[in-house]
VEXVO-73034 format. One line per 2 residues: their letters; for each residue x negated, y negated, z of N, C-alpha, C. Coordinates in steps of 0.2 Angstrom, whole numbers. Each point is the difference from the previous one (the first is absolute). Layout:
REM residues N
A	X,Y,Z,X,Y,Z,X,Y,Z; ...
REM end
This chain:
REM residues 259
MA	128,591,-326,-1,-7,-3,0,1,-8; -2,5,-2,0,1,-8,7,1,-2
EF	4,3,4,7,1,-2,4,-7,0; -2,-4,5,3,-7,0,-2,-4,-6
DT	-6,0,-2,-3,-4,-6,4,3,-6; 1,7,0,3,3,-6,7,-3,-1
IR	4,0,6,7,-2,0,0,-8,-2; -4,-4,2,0,-7,-1,-2,-1,-7
TT	-5,4,-3,-2,-1,-7,6,2,-5; 4,5,2,5,2,-5,6,-4,1
AT	1,-4,6,6,-4,1,-2,-7,-2; 5,-4,-1,-1,-7,-2,5,-4,3
GA	-2,-7,1,5,-5,2,3,1,6; 7,1,0,4,0,6,-1,7,3
RV	-2,5,-3,-1,7,3,-7,-1,4; -5,-3,-2,-6,-1,4,2,-4,6
AQ	3,-5,0,2,-4,6,4,4,4; 5,4,-2,4,4,4,-4,6,4
ID	-5,3,-4,-5,4,3,-3,-3,6; -3,-6,-1,-4,-3,5,4,-2,6
AG	6,-3,-2,4,-2,6,2,6,4; 2,5,-3,2,6,4,-5,3,4
LR	-6,0,-3,-6,3,4,-1,-5,6; 0,-6,-1,-2,-5,5,5,1,6
AH	7,1,-2,5,1,5,-1,6,4; -2,5,-4,-1,7,3,-5,0,5
MN	-6,-3,-2,-6,-1,5,2,-4,6; 3,-6,-1,2,-4,5,4,4,5
KV	5,4,-2,4,4,4,-5,5,4; -4,3,-3,-5,5,3,-4,-4,6
YG	-3,-5,-2,-4,-4,5,4,-3,6; 6,-2,-2,5,-3,5,2,6,5
TM	2,5,-3,2,6,5,-5,2,4; -6,1,-3,-6,2,4,-2,-5,5
SV	1,-7,-1,-2,-5,5,5,0,6; 7,1,-2,5,1,6,-2,6,4
GM	-2,6,-3,-1,6,3,-6,-2,5; -5,-3,-3,-6,-2,4,2,-4,6
LI	4,-5,-1,2,-4,6,4,4,5; 4,4,-2,3,5,5,-4,4,4
TF	-5,3,-4,-5,4,4,-4,-3,5; -3,-6,-1,-4,-4,5,4,-3,5
AA	6,-2,-2,5,-2,6,2,5,4; 1,6,-2,2,6,4,-6,2,4
AW	-6,1,-3,-6,2,4,-1,-5,5; 0,-6,-1,-1,-5,6,5,0,5
AI	6,1,-2,6,0,5,-1,7,4; -1,5,-3,-1,7,4,-6,0,4
SG	-6,-3,-2,-5,0,4,1,-4,7; 4,-6,-1,2,-4,6,4,4,5
LA	4,5,-3,5,4,5,-5,5,3; -5,2,-3,-4,6,2,-5,-2,6
VT	-1,-6,2,-5,-2,5,3,-5,5; -3,0,6,2,-4,5,-6,-2,4
TD	1,-6,4,-6,-2,4,2,2,8; 6,3,0,3,1,7,-2,8,2
PS	-4,1,4,-2,7,2,6,4,2; 5,-3,4,5,4,2,5,2,-5
AA	0,-3,-6,4,2,-6,-4,5,-5; -6,2,2,-4,3,-4,0,8,0
SA	-1,3,-5,-1,7,-1,-7,3,0; -4,-5,-3,-7,2,0,-4,-7,-2
QL	-6,0,2,-5,-6,-1,-3,1,-7; 1,-6,-3,-3,0,-7,-7,-3,1
RE	-1,-5,3,-7,-3,2,1,-5,6; -5,-3,2,0,-5,6,6,-5,-1
GL	5,1,5,5,-5,0,6,1,-5; -1,5,-4,6,2,-5,2,7,0
YL	6,1,0,3,7,2,5,2,-6; 1,6,-1,5,3,-4,6,0,3
TS	6,-2,-3,7,1,3,1,8,-1; 6,2,2,2,7,-1,1,1,-8
FG	3,-6,-3,1,1,-7,-7,0,-4; -5,-4,2,-6,0,-2,-4,7,0
YA	1,3,6,-3,6,2,3,5,-5; 6,0,-1,4,5,-4,-3,0,-7
IY	-1,-6,-3,-2,0,-7,-7,0,-1; -4,-2,5,-8,0,-1,-3,6,4
GS	3,2,6,-3,5,4,2,7,1; 7,1,-2,3,6,0,-1,4,-7
AL	3,6,0,0,4,-7,4,-4,-5; 4,-4,2,4,-4,-5,-4,-4,-5
KY	-7,-2,3,-4,-4,-5,-1,3,-6; 0,7,0,-2,3,-7,6,0,-5
VV	6,0,3,6,-2,-4,0,-7,-3; -2,-5,5,0,-7,-2,-6,0,-6
MF	-5,3,1,-6,0,-5,2,2,-7; 3,6,0,2,3,-6,7,-1,-3
AP	4,-4,4,6,-2,-3,0,-3,-7; -4,-5,-1,0,-4,-6,-2,5,-6
LA	-4,5,1,-2,4,-5,6,5,-2; 4,2,5,6,4,-1,5,-4,-4
FV	1,-6,2,5,-5,-2,-2,-1,-8; -6,-1,-2,-2,-1,-7,2,6,-4
FG	-2,6,2,2,6,-4,8,1,0; 3,-2,5,7,1,0,4,-5,-5
FS	-3,-6,1,3,-6,-4,-1,1,-8; -6,3,-1,-2,1,-7,4,5,-3
AA	2,5,4,4,6,-3,7,-2,0; 3,-5,4,7,-1,0,2,-6,-4
IN	-5,-4,-2,2,-7,-3,4,1,-7; -1,5,-3,5,1,-6,7,1,1
RM	1,2,6,7,1,2,3,-6,4; -4,-5,1,2,-7,3,2,-5,-5
SA	4,-5,2,0,-6,-4,-6,-4,1; -1,-5,-4,-5,-5,1,0,-4,7
AT	6,-2,1,2,-3,7,-2,4,6; 2,7,-1,-2,4,6,-7,1,0
AQ	-3,1,-5,-8,1,-1,-3,-6,4; 2,-6,-2,-3,-6,3,1,0,8
TV	5,2,2,2,0,7,-5,6,4; 0,6,-4,-5,5,3,-7,-2,0
FY	-2,-4,-5,-7,-2,0,-1,-5,6; 5,-5,1,-1,-4,6,0,4,7
LF	4,5,0,0,4,6,-7,4,1; -3,2,-6,-7,3,0,-5,-5,3
AA	1,-6,-3,-5,-5,3,0,-1,7; 6,0,3,1,0,7,-3,6,4
VM	0,6,-3,-3,6,3,-7,-1,-1; -3,-3,-5,-7,-1,-1,-2,-5,5
GL	4,-5,2,-2,-4,5,-1,3,7; 5,5,1,-1,4,7,-7,4,-1
SI	-1,3,-5,-6,4,-1,-7,-4,1; 0,-6,-2,-6,-4,0,0,-5,6
SS	5,0,4,0,-5,5,-5,0,5; -4,6,1,-5,0,4,-6,-5,-1
IF	0,-2,-7,-6,-5,-2,0,-6,5; 6,-2,2,0,-6,4,-2,1,7
LV	-1,6,2,-3,2,7,-7,2,-1; -3,2,-6,-6,2,-1,-5,-6,-2
FT	3,-4,-5,-4,-5,-3,2,-7,2; -5,-5,0,2,-7,2,5,-3,-6
GQ	4,-4,3,5,-3,-5,-4,-4,-6; -6,-3,2,-3,-4,-5,-3,5,-5
SI	-3,5,2,-3,5,-5,6,3,-5; 6,1,3,5,3,-4,2,-5,-5
IQ	1,-7,2,1,-5,-5,-5,-1,-6; -7,1,3,-5,-1,-5,0,6,-5
VF	1,6,2,0,6,-4,6,0,-5; 5,-3,3,6,0,-4,-1,-5,-6
LI	-3,-6,1,-1,-5,-5,-5,3,-5; -6,4,2,-4,3,-4,3,5,-5
TA	5,4,3,3,5,-4,5,-3,-5; 3,-6,2,5,-3,-4,-4,-3,-6
IA	-6,-3,1,-4,-3,-6,-2,6,-4; -3,5,3,-2,6,-4,6,3,-4
FA	5,1,3,6,3,-3,2,-4,-6; 1,-7,1,2,-4,-5,-5,0,-6
GL	-6,0,1,-5,1,-6,1,6,-3; 0,6,3,0,7,-3,7,0,-4
SL	5,-2,3,7,1,-3,0,-4,-7; -3,-6,1,0,-5,-6,-4,3,-6
WG	-6,3,2,-4,4,-5,4,6,-3; 3,4,4,4,5,-2,6,-2,-5
YT	2,-6,1,6,-2,-4,-3,-3,-6; -6,-3,0,-2,-4,-6,-5,4,-5
TK	-3,5,3,-6,3,-3,3,4,-7; -4,0,-5,2,3,-6,-3,8,0
KD	-3,1,5,-3,7,1,6,5,3; 0,6,-3,5,4,2,-3,4,6
IS	3,-1,6,-3,3,6,5,6,3; 4,2,-5,5,6,2,-4,6,2
GW	-6,1,-2,-4,6,1,-2,0,7; 0,-6,4,-2,0,7,4,4,4
GS	7,0,-2,5,3,5,-2,6,3; -2,5,-4,-1,7,3,-5,0,5
FL	-6,-4,-1,-6,0,4,2,-3,6; 4,-6,0,1,-4,6,5,4,4
IM	5,4,-3,5,4,5,-4,5,3; -5,3,-3,-4,5,3,-4,-3,6
GV	-2,-6,-1,-4,-3,5,5,-2,6; 6,-2,-1,5,-1,5,1,7,4
IG	1,5,-3,1,7,3,-6,1,4; -6,-1,-3,-6,2,4,-1,-5,6
LI	2,-6,0,0,-5,5,5,3,6; 6,2,-2,4,2,5,-2,7,4
VA	-3,4,-4,-3,6,3,-6,-2,5; -4,-4,-3,-6,-2,4,2,-4,6
SI	5,-4,0,2,-4,6,3,5,5; 4,5,-2,3,5,5,-5,4,3
VN	-5,2,-4,-6,4,3,-4,-4,5; -1,-6,-2,-4,-5,4,4,-1,7
MF	6,0,-1,5,-2,6,-1,5,6; -1,7,-2,0,5,5,-7,2,1
WP	-5,0,-5,-7,1,0,-4,-5,-2; -1,-5,4,-4,-6,-2,-7,1,-2
MP	-2,-3,-5,-7,1,-2,-4,-7,0; -6,0,2,-4,-7,-1,0,-2,-7
GM	2,-7,-1,0,-3,-6,6,2,-5; 4,5,2,6,2,-4,5,-6,-1
AF	2,-3,6,5,-5,-1,-3,-6,-4; -6,-2,0,-3,-5,-4,1,2,-7
AI	-2,6,-2,0,2,-7,7,0,-3; 5,2,5,7,1,-2,2,-7,-2
SI	-2,-5,4,3,-7,-1,-3,-3,-6; -7,1,-1,-3,-2,-7,4,3,-6
LG	1,6,0,3,3,-5,7,-2,-1; 4,-1,6,7,-2,0,0,-7,-4
VL	-4,-4,2,0,-7,-3,-1,0,-8; -5,4,-2,-1,1,-7,6,3,-4
IF	2,6,3,6,3,-3,6,-4,-1; 2,-4,6,6,-4,-1,-1,-6,-4
AG	-6,-2,0,-2,-6,-5,2,2,-7; -3,6,-2,2,3,-6,7,1,-2
LT	3,3,5,8,1,0,4,-6,-1; -3,-6,3,4,-6,-1,0,-2,-8
AY	-6,0,-3,0,-2,-7,4,6,-4; -1,6,1,3,5,-3,8,0,0
DT	2,-1,6,7,-1,1,3,-6,-3; -3,-5,0,2,-6,-3,1,1,-8
QN	-5,3,-3,1,1,-7,5,5,-1; 1,5,4,5,5,-1,7,-2,1
IK	1,-5,4,7,-3,1,1,-4,-6; -5,-4,-3,1,-4,-6,2,5,-6
NT	-4,5,-1,2,5,-5,6,4,0; 2,1,7,7,4,1,5,-5,-2
YL	0,-6,1,5,-5,-2,1,0,-7; -6,-1,-4,0,0,-7,3,6,-3
QM	-1,6,3,2,6,-3,8,1,1; 2,-3,5,8,1,1,4,-6,-1
AH	-3,-6,-1,4,-6,0,5,0,-6; -2,3,-6,4,0,-6,6,4,2
AG	1,4,5,6,4,1,5,-4,3; -2,-6,3,5,-5,3,3,3,7
DQ	-3,5,3,3,3,6,-2,-4,6; 4,-5,2,-2,-4,5,0,3,7
EW	4,5,1,0,4,6,-7,4,1; -2,3,-6,-6,4,0,-6,-5,1
LG	0,-6,-3,-5,-5,0,-1,-3,8; 6,0,3,0,-3,7,-3,5,4
KA	1,7,-1,-3,5,4,-8,0,-1; -2,-1,-7,-7,0,-2,-3,-5,4
AI	3,-6,1,-3,-6,3,-1,2,7; 4,3,4,0,2,7,-6,5,0
MG	-1,5,-4,-5,5,0,-7,-3,-1; 0,-5,-5,-6,-4,-1,-2,-4,6
AL	5,-3,3,-1,-4,7,-3,5,5; 3,6,0,-3,5,5,-7,2,-1
SL	-2,1,-6,-7,2,-2,-5,-6,2; 2,-6,-2,-5,-6,2,0,-1,7
YL	6,1,3,0,-1,8,-4,5,3; 0,6,-2,-5,5,3,-7,-1,-2
DF	-1,-3,-6,-7,-1,-1,-3,-6,5; 4,-5,1,-2,-6,4,0,3,7
IN	4,3,3,0,2,7,-6,5,1; -1,4,-4,-6,5,1,-7,-4,-1
MF	0,-4,-5,-6,-4,-1,-1,-4,6; 5,-3,3,0,-4,6,-3,4,6
MF	3,6,1,-2,4,6,-7,2,-1; -2,2,-5,-7,2,-1,-5,-5,1
LL	2,-6,-3,-5,-6,1,0,-2,8; 6,1,3,0,-2,7,-4,4,4
QL	-1,7,-2,-4,4,4,-7,-2,-1; -2,-3,-6,-7,-2,-2,-2,-6,3
LG	5,-5,0,-2,-7,1,4,-3,7; 5,4,2,3,-3,6,-3,0,7
NR	1,-5,4,-3,-1,6,4,4,5; -2,4,4,4,4,5,1,-4,7
E	6,1,3,1,-3,6,-5,4,5
REM end
């Protein structure tokens, strides 16, 4: 934020207007790309969950609960060893995407991001089988309101929160390790603690990533490299998308009503 104020102070007239307009366009692209990715994710999750279940026992591979059964497709992605591939595919996708984006065009990067959003939809599709539809909608709205407030604060605050980054990333690594350990060796209260910490960490990351996206634009906008700025917008959208999805999933574990 301090850098933004410095640039606006040293610039005058048309240059200030150009900086403001360029930043608004960049942030609109970030939020727009993120929103499309979110739509793809939840549409894919809903469609895949529909293919995974049946009410016809003769077409079932396993019983999910009273009157509801898993199809062969549903059993493959939720009941077989393939579930671990589905579970960790988004994480592998993110690392691969981040490593390869410099070799992609902005248009290719956007396509890959939307493909990633569909993979994430596959990974979280089980929420439609575990939680009630009403609670999913309610938690989504709570997450959207919290995300909007946190992102707005990160965008407008004059406080430099760049120092949060290393602590928050360490927190994310700790969450991943704790979640894997709890998956194979469950401990009483651990899932609840992980969910609480997850909400707090990704709330902080929402504000941090928003300010970072803004500062990154200001650092590079003077170069006029539209291709680079286009890819920066995609990576910004990916960061905020991951913040939203993770905050939503942790809140759903805390507040969602199970079927």
